[in-house]
Chimera marker file (.cmm) of the C-alpha trace (Angstrom):
<marker_set name="trace">
<marker id="1" x="126.872" y="112.722" z="113.419" r="1" g="1" b="0" radius="0.5"/>
<marker id="2" x="129.976" y="110.952" z="111.838" r="1" g="1" b="0" radius="0.5"/>
<marker id="3" x="131.115" y="108.084" z="114.139" r="1" g="1" b="0" radius="0.5"/>
<marker id="4" x="128.676" y="108.971" z="117.010" r="1" g="1" b="0" radius="0.5"/>
<marker id="5" x="126.372" y="106.154" z="118.468" r="1" g="1" b="0" radius="0.5"/>
<marker id="6" x="123.037" y="106.884" z="118.788" r="1" g="1" b="0" radius="0.5"/>
<marker id="7" x="121.094" y="106.727" z="122.076" r="1" g="1" b="0" radius="0.5"/>
<marker id="8" x="117.572" y="106.152" z="123.032" r="1" g="1" b="0" radius="0.5"/>
<marker id="9" x="116.793" y="110.012" z="123.061" r="1" g="1" b="0" radius="0.5"/>
<marker id="10" x="118.259" y="110.338" z="119.489" r="1" g="1" b="0" radius="0.5"/>
<marker id="11" x="115.930" y="107.220" z="118.358" r="1" g="1" b="0" radius="0.5"/>
<marker id="12" x="112.698" y="108.892" z="120.211" r="1" g="1" b="0" radius="0.5"/>
<marker id="13" x="113.593" y="112.276" z="118.468" r="1" g="1" b="0" radius="0.5"/>
<marker id="14" x="113.844" y="110.768" z="115.288" r="1" g="1" b="0" radius="0.5"/>
<marker id="15" x="110.497" y="108.760" z="115.629" r="1" g="1" b="0" radius="0.5"/>
<marker id="16" x="109.018" y="112.305" z="116.638" r="1" g="1" b="0" radius="0.5"/>
<marker id="17" x="110.197" y="114.013" z="113.097" r="1" g="1" b="0" radius="0.5"/>
<marker id="18" x="108.198" y="110.990" z="111.704" r="1" g="1" b="0" radius="0.5"/>
<marker id="19" x="105.343" y="111.804" z="113.285" r="1" g="1" b="0" radius="0.5"/>
<marker id="20" x="105.581" y="115.711" z="113.258" r="1" g="1" b="0" radius="0.5"/>
<marker id="21" x="105.973" y="115.358" z="109.435" r="1" g="1" b="0" radius="0.5"/>
<marker id="22" x="102.256" y="113.981" z="109.170" r="1" g="1" b="0" radius="0.5"/>
<marker id="23" x="100.870" y="116.820" z="111.483" r="1" g="1" b="0" radius="0.5"/>
<marker id="24" x="102.327" y="119.159" z="109.487" r="1" g="1" b="0" radius="0.5"/>
<marker id="25" x="101.260" y="118.206" z="106.224" r="1" g="1" b="0" radius="0.5"/>
<marker id="26" x="97.990" y="117.337" z="107.406" r="1" g="1" b="0" radius="0.5"/>
<marker id="27" x="97.490" y="120.679" z="108.612" r="1" g="1" b="0" radius="0.5"/>
<marker id="28" x="98.887" y="122.238" z="105.439" r="1" g="1" b="0" radius="0.5"/>
<marker id="29" x="101.264" y="124.198" z="107.413" r="1" g="1" b="0" radius="0.5"/>
<marker id="30" x="103.601" y="124.532" z="104.564" r="1" g="1" b="0" radius="0.5"/>
<marker id="31" x="105.652" y="127.393" z="105.999" r="1" g="1" b="0" radius="0.5"/>
<marker id="32" x="106.952" y="124.925" z="108.761" r="1" g="1" b="0" radius="0.5"/>
<marker id="33" x="108.857" y="122.834" z="106.416" r="1" g="1" b="0" radius="0.5"/>
<marker id="34" x="111.889" y="123.755" z="107.756" r="1" g="1" b="0" radius="0.5"/>
<marker id="35" x="111.169" y="122.042" z="110.996" r="1" g="1" b="0" radius="0.5"/>
<marker id="36" x="111.190" y="118.994" z="109.159" r="1" g="1" b="0" radius="0.5"/>
<marker id="37" x="113.767" y="119.641" z="106.004" r="1" g="1" b="0" radius="0.5"/>
<marker id="38" x="117.352" y="120.622" z="106.003" r="1" g="1" b="0" radius="0.5"/>
<marker id="39" x="117.590" y="123.665" z="103.366" r="1" g="1" b="0" radius="0.5"/>
<marker id="40" x="119.188" y="121.274" z="100.854" r="1" g="1" b="0" radius="0.5"/>
<marker id="41" x="117.193" y="118.430" z="101.353" r="1" g="1" b="0" radius="0.5"/>
<marker id="42" x="116.046" y="115.958" z="98.454" r="1" g="1" b="0" radius="0.5"/>
<marker id="43" x="112.521" y="114.635" z="98.107" r="1" g="1" b="0" radius="0.5"/>
<marker id="44" x="111.990" y="111.643" z="95.963" r="1" g="1" b="0" radius="0.5"/>
<marker id="45" x="108.269" y="110.761" z="95.344" r="1" g="1" b="0" radius="0.5"/>
<marker id="46" x="108.860" y="109.840" z="91.762" r="1" g="1" b="0" radius="0.5"/>
<marker id="47" x="107.851" y="106.147" z="92.634" r="1" g="1" b="0" radius="0.5"/>
<marker id="48" x="104.245" y="107.745" z="93.882" r="1" g="1" b="0" radius="0.5"/>
<marker id="49" x="103.774" y="109.517" z="90.449" r="1" g="1" b="0" radius="0.5"/>
<marker id="50" x="105.569" y="112.935" z="91.719" r="1" g="1" b="0" radius="0.5"/>
<marker id="51" x="106.549" y="114.671" z="88.446" r="1" g="1" b="0" radius="0.5"/>
<marker id="52" x="110.456" y="114.865" z="89.271" r="1" g="1" b="0" radius="0.5"/>
<marker id="53" x="112.891" y="114.959" z="92.268" r="1" g="1" b="0" radius="0.5"/>
<marker id="54" x="112.766" y="118.042" z="94.272" r="1" g="1" b="0" radius="0.5"/>
<marker id="55" x="115.887" y="119.972" z="95.645" r="1" g="1" b="0" radius="0.5"/>
<marker id="56" x="115.528" y="122.184" z="98.371" r="1" g="1" b="0" radius="0.5"/>
<marker id="57" x="112.822" y="123.432" z="101.040" r="1" g="1" b="0" radius="0.5"/>
<marker id="58" x="111.109" y="126.026" z="98.967" r="1" g="1" b="0" radius="0.5"/>
<marker id="59" x="111.051" y="123.392" z="96.083" r="1" g="1" b="0" radius="0.5"/>
<marker id="60" x="109.555" y="120.592" z="98.432" r="1" g="1" b="0" radius="0.5"/>
<marker id="61" x="107.172" y="123.254" z="99.864" r="1" g="1" b="0" radius="0.5"/>
<marker id="62" x="105.753" y="124.281" z="96.472" r="1" g="1" b="0" radius="0.5"/>
<marker id="63" x="105.125" y="120.758" z="95.200" r="1" g="1" b="0" radius="0.5"/>
<marker id="64" x="103.119" y="119.969" z="98.544" r="1" g="1" b="0" radius="0.5"/>
<marker id="65" x="101.341" y="123.265" z="98.065" r="1" g="1" b="0" radius="0.5"/>
<marker id="66" x="99.361" y="121.800" z="94.938" r="1" g="1" b="0" radius="0.5"/>
<marker id="67" x="99.611" y="117.955" z="95.657" r="1" g="1" b="0" radius="0.5"/>
<marker id="68" x="96.589" y="115.774" z="96.073" r="1" g="1" b="0" radius="0.5"/>
<marker id="69" x="97.178" y="114.989" z="99.647" r="1" g="1" b="0" radius="0.5"/>
<marker id="70" x="95.183" y="111.944" z="101.609" r="1" g="1" b="0" radius="0.5"/>
<marker id="71" x="92.965" y="112.606" z="104.271" r="1" g="1" b="0" radius="0.5"/>
<marker id="72" x="95.464" y="111.634" z="106.711" r="1" g="1" b="0" radius="0.5"/>
<marker id="73" x="99.434" y="110.564" z="106.876" r="1" g="1" b="0" radius="0.5"/>
<marker id="74" x="99.866" y="107.700" z="109.085" r="1" g="1" b="0" radius="0.5"/>
<marker id="75" x="103.522" y="105.782" z="109.700" r="1" g="1" b="0" radius="0.5"/>
<marker id="76" x="104.270" y="102.935" z="111.379" r="1" g="1" b="0" radius="0.5"/>
<marker id="77" x="106.997" y="100.197" z="111.579" r="1" g="1" b="0" radius="0.5"/>
<marker id="78" x="109.982" y="102.742" z="112.267" r="1" g="1" b="0" radius="0.5"/>
<marker id="79" x="113.434" y="101.425" z="112.068" r="1" g="1" b="0" radius="0.5"/>
<marker id="80" x="116.086" y="103.904" z="112.808" r="1" g="1" b="0" radius="0.5"/>
<marker id="81" x="119.970" y="102.373" z="111.730" r="1" g="1" b="0" radius="0.5"/>
<marker id="82" x="122.872" y="104.156" z="112.625" r="1" g="1" b="0" radius="0.5"/>
<marker id="83" x="124.925" y="103.542" z="109.357" r="1" g="1" b="0" radius="0.5"/>
<marker id="84" x="128.352" y="105.100" z="110.892" r="1" g="1" b="0" radius="0.5"/>
<marker id="85" x="127.814" y="108.588" z="109.795" r="1" g="1" b="0" radius="0.5"/>
<marker id="86" x="124.748" y="108.448" z="107.767" r="1" g="1" b="0" radius="0.5"/>
<marker id="87" x="121.493" y="107.873" z="109.866" r="1" g="1" b="0" radius="0.5"/>
<marker id="88" x="118.757" y="105.800" z="107.804" r="1" g="1" b="0" radius="0.5"/>
<marker id="89" x="115.254" y="105.528" z="108.837" r="1" g="1" b="0" radius="0.5"/>
<marker id="90" x="112.917" y="102.834" z="107.254" r="1" g="1" b="0" radius="0.5"/>
<marker id="91" x="109.033" y="102.963" z="107.686" r="1" g="1" b="0" radius="0.5"/>
<marker id="92" x="105.681" y="101.929" z="106.516" r="1" g="1" b="0" radius="0.5"/>
<marker id="93" x="102.694" y="104.755" z="105.763" r="1" g="1" b="0" radius="0.5"/>
<marker id="94" x="99.230" y="104.417" z="104.986" r="1" g="1" b="0" radius="0.5"/>
<marker id="95" x="96.962" y="106.785" z="103.879" r="1" g="1" b="0" radius="0.5"/>
<marker id="96" x="92.955" y="106.955" z="103.428" r="1" g="1" b="0" radius="0.5"/>
<marker id="97" x="91.736" y="108.967" z="100.538" r="1" g="1" b="0" radius="0.5"/>
<marker id="98" x="88.365" y="109.358" z="101.894" r="1" g="1" b="0" radius="0.5"/>
<marker id="99" x="87.585" y="112.979" z="101.305" r="1" g="1" b="0" radius="0.5"/>
<marker id="100" x="84.280" y="113.887" z="98.895" r="1" g="1" b="0" radius="0.5"/>
<marker id="101" x="87.308" y="115.239" z="96.370" r="1" g="1" b="0" radius="0.5"/>
<marker id="102" x="89.100" y="112.161" z="96.017" r="1" g="1" b="0" radius="0.5"/>
<marker id="103" x="88.213" y="110.035" z="93.152" r="1" g="1" b="0" radius="0.5"/>
<marker id="104" x="88.174" y="107.234" z="93.752" r="1" g="1" b="0" radius="0.5"/>
<marker id="105" x="88.112" y="106.642" z="97.120" r="1" g="1" b="0" radius="0.5"/>
<marker id="106" x="90.782" y="104.545" z="98.322" r="1" g="1" b="0" radius="0.5"/>
<marker id="107" x="93.115" y="103.302" z="101.060" r="1" g="1" b="0" radius="0.5"/>
<marker id="108" x="97.056" y="103.376" z="99.760" r="1" g="1" b="0" radius="0.5"/>
<marker id="109" x="100.343" y="102.397" z="101.481" r="1" g="1" b="0" radius="0.5"/>
<marker id="110" x="104.051" y="102.038" z="100.990" r="1" g="1" b="0" radius="0.5"/>
<marker id="111" x="107.114" y="102.839" z="102.345" r="1" g="1" b="0" radius="0.5"/>
<marker id="112" x="109.547" y="105.604" z="103.518" r="1" g="1" b="0" radius="0.5"/>
<marker id="113" x="113.634" y="105.458" z="103.200" r="1" g="1" b="0" radius="0.5"/>
<marker id="114" x="114.890" y="108.377" z="104.627" r="1" g="1" b="0" radius="0.5"/>
<marker id="115" x="118.278" y="109.850" z="105.707" r="1" g="1" b="0" radius="0.5"/>
<marker id="116" x="118.197" y="112.226" z="108.727" r="1" g="1" b="0" radius="0.5"/>
<marker id="117" x="120.624" y="114.281" z="110.362" r="1" g="1" b="0" radius="0.5"/>
<marker id="118" x="120.904" y="115.995" z="113.645" r="1" g="1" b="0" radius="0.5"/>
<marker id="119" x="120.879" y="119.780" z="113.548" r="1" g="1" b="0" radius="0.5"/>
<marker id="120" x="121.425" y="122.739" z="116.145" r="1" g="1" b="0" radius="0.5"/>
<marker id="121" x="117.598" y="122.553" z="115.974" r="1" g="1" b="0" radius="0.5"/>
<marker id="122" x="116.904" y="119.046" z="116.301" r="1" g="1" b="0" radius="0.5"/>
<marker id="123" x="116.419" y="116.078" z="113.848" r="1" g="1" b="0" radius="0.5"/>
<marker id="124" x="115.409" y="116.832" z="110.257" r="1" g="1" b="0" radius="0.5"/>
<marker id="125" x="115.497" y="114.913" z="106.567" r="1" g="1" b="0" radius="0.5"/>
<marker id="126" x="118.430" y="115.379" z="104.236" r="1" g="1" b="0" radius="0.5"/>
<marker id="127" x="116.707" y="112.871" z="101.920" r="1" g="1" b="0" radius="0.5"/>
<marker id="128" x="113.122" y="111.251" z="101.879" r="1" g="1" b="0" radius="0.5"/>
<marker id="129" x="112.074" y="108.735" z="99.568" r="1" g="1" b="0" radius="0.5"/>
<marker id="130" x="108.641" y="107.426" z="99.267" r="1" g="1" b="0" radius="0.5"/>
<marker id="131" x="107.506" y="104.212" z="97.361" r="1" g="1" b="0" radius="0.5"/>
<marker id="132" x="104.018" y="102.686" z="96.889" r="1" g="1" b="0" radius="0.5"/>
<marker id="133" x="103.393" y="99.123" z="97.849" r="1" g="1" b="0" radius="0.5"/>
<marker id="134" x="99.914" y="98.636" z="98.051" r="1" g="1" b="0" radius="0.5"/>
<marker id="135" x="96.718" y="100.282" z="97.456" r="1" g="1" b="0" radius="0.5"/>
<marker id="136" x="92.804" y="99.189" z="98.015" r="1" g="1" b="0" radius="0.5"/>
<marker id="137" x="89.887" y="100.730" z="95.750" r="1" g="1" b="0" radius="0.5"/>
<marker id="138" x="86.720" y="99.566" z="97.049" r="1" g="1" b="0" radius="0.5"/>
<marker id="139" x="84.164" y="98.517" z="94.365" r="1" g="1" b="0" radius="0.5"/>
<marker id="140" x="84.265" y="97.857" z="90.388" r="1" g="1" b="0" radius="0.5"/>
<marker id="141" x="86.415" y="100.409" z="88.842" r="1" g="1" b="0" radius="0.5"/>
<marker id="142" x="87.205" y="98.855" z="85.538" r="1" g="1" b="0" radius="0.5"/>
<marker id="143" x="87.189" y="102.548" z="84.343" r="1" g="1" b="0" radius="0.5"/>
<marker id="144" x="90.132" y="103.511" z="86.311" r="1" g="1" b="0" radius="0.5"/>
<marker id="145" x="93.770" y="103.822" z="85.213" r="1" g="1" b="0" radius="0.5"/>
<marker id="146" x="95.774" y="100.904" z="86.384" r="1" g="1" b="0" radius="0.5"/>
<marker id="147" x="97.526" y="103.085" z="88.757" r="1" g="1" b="0" radius="0.5"/>
<marker id="148" x="94.475" y="103.964" z="90.890" r="1" g="1" b="0" radius="0.5"/>
<marker id="149" x="93.134" y="100.370" z="90.956" r="1" g="1" b="0" radius="0.5"/>
<marker id="150" x="93.755" y="97.823" z="94.008" r="1" g="1" b="0" radius="0.5"/>
<marker id="151" x="96.937" y="96.045" z="93.535" r="1" g="1" b="0" radius="0.5"/>
<link id1="1" id2="2" r="1" g="1" b="0" radius="0.2"/>
<link id1="2" id2="3" r="1" g="1" b="0" radius="0.2"/>
<link id1="3" id2="4" r="1" g="1" b="0" radius="0.2"/>
<link id1="4" id2="5" r="1" g="1" b="0" radius="0.2"/>
<link id1="5" id2="6" r="1" g="1" b="0" radius="0.2"/>
<link id1="6" id2="7" r="1" g="1" b="0" radius="0.2"/>
<link id1="7" id2="8" r="1" g="1" b="0" radius="0.2"/>
<link id1="8" id2="9" r="1" g="1" b="0" radius="0.2"/>
<link id1="9" id2="10" r="1" g="1" b="0" radius="0.2"/>
<link id1="10" id2="11" r="1" g="1" b="0" radius="0.2"/>
<link id1="11" id2="12" r="1" g="1" b="0" radius="0.2"/>
<link id1="12" id2="13" r="1" g="1" b="0" radius="0.2"/>
<link id1="13" id2="14" r="1" g="1" b="0" radius="0.2"/>
<link id1="14" id2="15" r="1" g="1" b="0" radius="0.2"/>
<link id1="15" id2="16" r="1" g="1" b="0" radius="0.2"/>
<link id1="16" id2="17" r="1" g="1" b="0" radius="0.2"/>
<link id1="17" id2="18" r="1" g="1" b="0" radius="0.2"/>
<link id1="18" id2="19" r="1" g="1" b="0" radius="0.2"/>
<link id1="19" id2="20" r="1" g="1" b="0" radius="0.2"/>
<link id1="20" id2="21" r="1" g="1" b="0" radius="0.2"/>
<link id1="21" id2="22" r="1" g="1" b="0" radius="0.2"/>
<link id1="22" id2="23" r="1" g="1" b="0" radius="0.2"/>
<link id1="23" id2="24" r="1" g="1" b="0" radius="0.2"/>
<link id1="24" id2="25" r="1" g="1" b="0" radius="0.2"/>
<link id1="25" id2="26" r="1" g="1" b="0" radius="0.2"/>
<link id1="26" id2="27" r="1" g="1" b="0" radius="0.2"/>
<link id1="27" id2="28" r="1" g="1" b="0" radius="0.2"/>
<link id1="28" id2="29" r="1" g="1" b="0" radius="0.2"/>
<link id1="29" id2="30" r="1" g="1" b="0" radius="0.2"/>
<link id1="30" id2="31" r="1" g="1" b="0" radius="0.2"/>
<link id1="31" id2="32" r="1" g="1" b="0" radius="0.2"/>
<link id1="32" id2="33" r="1" g="1" b="0" radius="0.2"/>
<link id1="33" id2="34" r="1" g="1" b="0" radius="0.2"/>
<link id1="34" id2="35" r="1" g="1" b="0" radius="0.2"/>
<link id1="35" id2="36" r="1" g="1" b="0" radius="0.2"/>
<link id1="36" id2="37" r="1" g="1" b="0" radius="0.2"/>
<link id1="37" id2="38" r="1" g="1" b="0" radius="0.2"/>
<link id1="38" id2="39" r="1" g="1" b="0" radius="0.2"/>
<link id1="39" id2="40" r="1" g="1" b="0" radius="0.2"/>
<link id1="40" id2="41" r="1" g="1" b="0" radius="0.2"/>
<link id1="41" id2="42" r="1" g="1" b="0" radius="0.2"/>
<link id1="42" id2="43" r="1" g="1" b="0" radius="0.2"/>
<link id1="43" id2="44" r="1" g="1" b="0" radius="0.2"/>
<link id1="44" id2="45" r="1" g="1" b="0" radius="0.2"/>
<link id1="45" id2="46" r="1" g="1" b="0" radius="0.2"/>
<link id1="46" id2="47" r="1" g="1" b="0" radius="0.2"/>
<link id1="47" id2="48" r="1" g="1" b="0" radius="0.2"/>
<link id1="48" id2="49" r="1" g="1" b="0" radius="0.2"/>
<link id1="49" id2="50" r="1" g="1" b="0" radius="0.2"/>
<link id1="50" id2="51" r="1" g="1" b="0" radius="0.2"/>
<link id1="51" id2="52" r="1" g="1" b="0" radius="0.2"/>
<link id1="52" id2="53" r="1" g="1" b="0" radius="0.2"/>
<link id1="53" id2="54" r="1" g="1" b="0" radius="0.2"/>
<link id1="54" id2="55" r="1" g="1" b="0" radius="0.2"/>
<link id1="55" id2="56" r="1" g="1" b="0" radius="0.2"/>
<link id1="56" id2="57" r="1" g="1" b="0" radius="0.2"/>
<link id1="57" id2="58" r="1" g="1" b="0" radius="0.2"/>
<link id1="58" id2="59" r="1" g="1" b="0" radius="0.2"/>
<link id1="59" id2="60" r="1" g="1" b="0" radius="0.2"/>
<link id1="60" id2="61" r="1" g="1" b="0" radius="0.2"/>
<link id1="61" id2="62" r="1" g="1" b="0" radius="0.2"/>
<link id1="62" id2="63" r="1" g="1" b="0" radius="0.2"/>
<link id1="63" id2="64" r="1" g="1" b="0" radius="0.2"/>
<link id1="64" id2="65" r="1" g="1" b="0" radius="0.2"/>
<link id1="65" id2="66" r="1" g="1" b="0" radius="0.2"/>
<link id1="66" id2="67" r="1" g="1" b="0" radius="0.2"/>
<link id1="67" id2="68" r="1" g="1" b="0" radius="0.2"/>
<link id1="68" id2="69" r="1" g="1" b="0" radius="0.2"/>
<link id1="69" id2="70" r="1" g="1" b="0" radius="0.2"/>
<link id1="70" id2="71" r="1" g="1" b="0" radius="0.2"/>
<link id1="71" id2="72" r="1" g="1" b="0" radius="0.2"/>
<link id1="72" id2="73" r="1" g="1" b="0" radius="0.2"/>
<link id1="73" id2="74" r="1" g="1" b="0" radius="0.2"/>
<link id1="74" id2="75" r="1" g="1" b="0" radius="0.2"/>
<link id1="75" id2="76" r="1" g="1" b="0" radius="0.2"/>
<link id1="76" id2="77" r="1" g="1" b="0" radius="0.2"/>
<link id1="77" id2="78" r="1" g="1" b="0" radius="0.2"/>
<link id1="78" id2="79" r="1" g="1" b="0" radius="0.2"/>
<link id1="79" id2="80" r="1" g="1" b="0" radius="0.2"/>
<link id1="80" id2="81" r="1" g="1" b="0" radius="0.2"/>
<link id1="81" id2="82" r="1" g="1" b="0" radius="0.2"/>
<link id1="82" id2="83" r="1" g="1" b="0" radius="0.2"/>
<link id1="83" id2="84" r="1" g="1" b="0" radius="0.2"/>
<link id1="84" id2="85" r="1" g="1" b="0" radius="0.2"/>
<link id1="85" id2="86" r="1" g="1" b="0" radius="0.2"/>
<link id1="86" id2="87" r="1" g="1" b="0" radius="0.2"/>
<link id1="87" id2="88" r="1" g="1" b="0" radius="0.2"/>
<link id1="88" id2="89" r="1" g="1" b="0" radius="0.2"/>
<link id1="89" id2="90" r="1" g="1" b="0" radius="0.2"/>
<link id1="90" id2="91" r="1" g="1" b="0" radius="0.2"/>
<link id1="91" id2="92" r="1" g="1" b="0" radius="0.2"/>
<link id1="92" id2="93" r="1" g="1" b="0" radius="0.2"/>
<link id1="93" id2="94" r="1" g="1" b="0" radius="0.2"/>
<link id1="94" id2="95" r="1" g="1" b="0" radius="0.2"/>
<link id1="95" id2="96" r="1" g="1" b="0" radius="0.2"/>
<link id1="96" id2="97" r="1" g="1" b="0" radius="0.2"/>
<link id1="97" id2="98" r="1" g="1" b="0" radius="0.2"/>
<link id1="98" id2="99" r="1" g="1" b="0" radius="0.2"/>
<link id1="99" id2="100" r="1" g="1" b="0" radius="0.2"/>
<link id1="100" id2="101" r="1" g="1" b="0" radius="0.2"/>
<link id1="101" id2="102" r="1" g="1" b="0" radius="0.2"/>
<link id1="102" id2="103" r="1" g="1" b="0" radius="0.2"/>
<link id1="103" id2="104" r="1" g="1" b="0" radius="0.2"/>
<link id1="104" id2="105" r="1" g="1" b="0" radius="0.2"/>
<link id1="105" id2="106" r="1" g="1" b="0" radius="0.2"/>
<link id1="106" id2="107" r="1" g="1" b="0" radius="0.2"/>
<link id1="107" id2="108" r="1" g="1" b="0" radius="0.2"/>
<link id1="108" id2="109" r="1" g="1" b="0" radius="0.2"/>
<link id1="109" id2="110" r="1" g="1" b="0" radius="0.2"/>
<link id1="110" id2="111" r="1" g="1" b="0" radius="0.2"/>
<link id1="111" id2="112" r="1" g="1" b="0" radius="0.2"/>
<link id1="112" id2="113" r="1" g="1" b="0" radius="0.2"/>
<link id1="113" id2="114" r="1" g="1" b="0" radius="0.2"/>
<link id1="114" id2="115" r="1" g="1" b="0" radius="0.2"/>
<link id1="115" id2="116" r="1" g="1" b="0" radius="0.2"/>
<link id1="116" id2="117" r="1" g="1" b="0" radius="0.2"/>
<link id1="117" id2="118" r="1" g="1" b="0" radius="0.2"/>
<link id1="118" id2="119" r="1" g="1" b="0" radius="0.2"/>
<link id1="119" id2="120" r="1" g="1" b="0" radius="0.2"/>
<link id1="120" id2="121" r="1" g="1" b="0" radius="0.2"/>
<link id1="121" id2="122" r="1" g="1" b="0" radius="0.2"/>
<link id1="122" id2="123" r="1" g="1" b="0" radius="0.2"/>
<link id1="123" id2="124" r="1" g="1" b="0" radius="0.2"/>
<link id1="124" id2="125" r="1" g="1" b="0" radius="0.2"/>
<link id1="125" id2="126" r="1" g="1" b="0" radius="0.2"/>
<link id1="126" id2="127" r="1" g="1" b="0" radius="0.2"/>
<link id1="127" id2="128" r="1" g="1" b="0" radius="0.2"/>
<link id1="128" id2="129" r="1" g="1" b="0" radius="0.2"/>
<link id1="129" id2="130" r="1" g="1" b="0" radius="0.2"/>
<link id1="130" id2="131" r="1" g="1" b="0" radius="0.2"/>
<link id1="131" id2="132" r="1" g="1" b="0" radius="0.2"/>
<link id1="132" id2="133" r="1" g="1" b="0" radius="0.2"/>
<link id1="133" id2="134" r="1" g="1" b="0" radius="0.2"/>
<link id1="134" id2="135" r="1" g="1" b="0" radius="0.2"/>
<link id1="135" id2="136" r="1" g="1" b="0" radius="0.2"/>
<link id1="136" id2="137" r="1" g="1" b="0" radius="0.2"/>
<link id1="137" id2="138" r="1" g="1" b="0" radius="0.2"/>
<link id1="138" id2="139" r="1" g="1" b="0" radius="0.2"/>
<link id1="139" id2="140" r="1" g="1" b="0" radius="0.2"/>
<link id1="140" id2="141" r="1" g="1" b="0" radius="0.2"/>
<link id1="141" id2="142" r="1" g="1" b="0" radius="0.2"/>
<link id1="142" id2="143" r="1" g="1" b="0" radius="0.2"/>
<link id1="143" id2="144" r="1" g="1" b="0" radius="0.2"/>
<link id1="144" id2="145" r="1" g="1" b="0" radius="0.2"/>
<link id1="145" id2="146" r="1" g="1" b="0" radius="0.2"/>
<link id1="146" id2="147" r="1" g="1" b="0" radius="0.2"/>
<link id1="147" id2="148" r="1" g="1" b="0" radius="0.2"/>
<link id1="148" id2="149" r="1" g="1" b="0" radius="0.2"/>
<link id1="149" id2="150" r="1" g="1" b="0" radius="0.2"/>
<link id1="150" id2="151" r="1" g="1" b="0" radius="0.2"/>
</marker_set>
């Protein structure tokens, strides 16, 4: 992508990648992660309590298989940034933890900071970083650890 200028089709396809991520994760279709990530992708969810940074699709897939997922993944405020060789994407997420198995029930949100690349098979994540920004936990939950309370 070096030196290339993104056109409207590229920007729409990058938006599609972010949307597809939510659909694939919500459906638990872990074997489709090669539609989202390049083989040597890096996933850094350490700011949202992942145990470490994950390298490569296999590690990312295994992390997701065992993670506590929200009821749905939503993304908004997507901005695609042509960095002259590296394409960045900034977006906001919000995720409801509203299943009967979620304790506590809560709404959660933050930022994604991504680097995406065009491959022969379409746009893919090279690096995905997730940062928590807010959480709303209704009710009085003084017994919860601080990271599960409203902030």
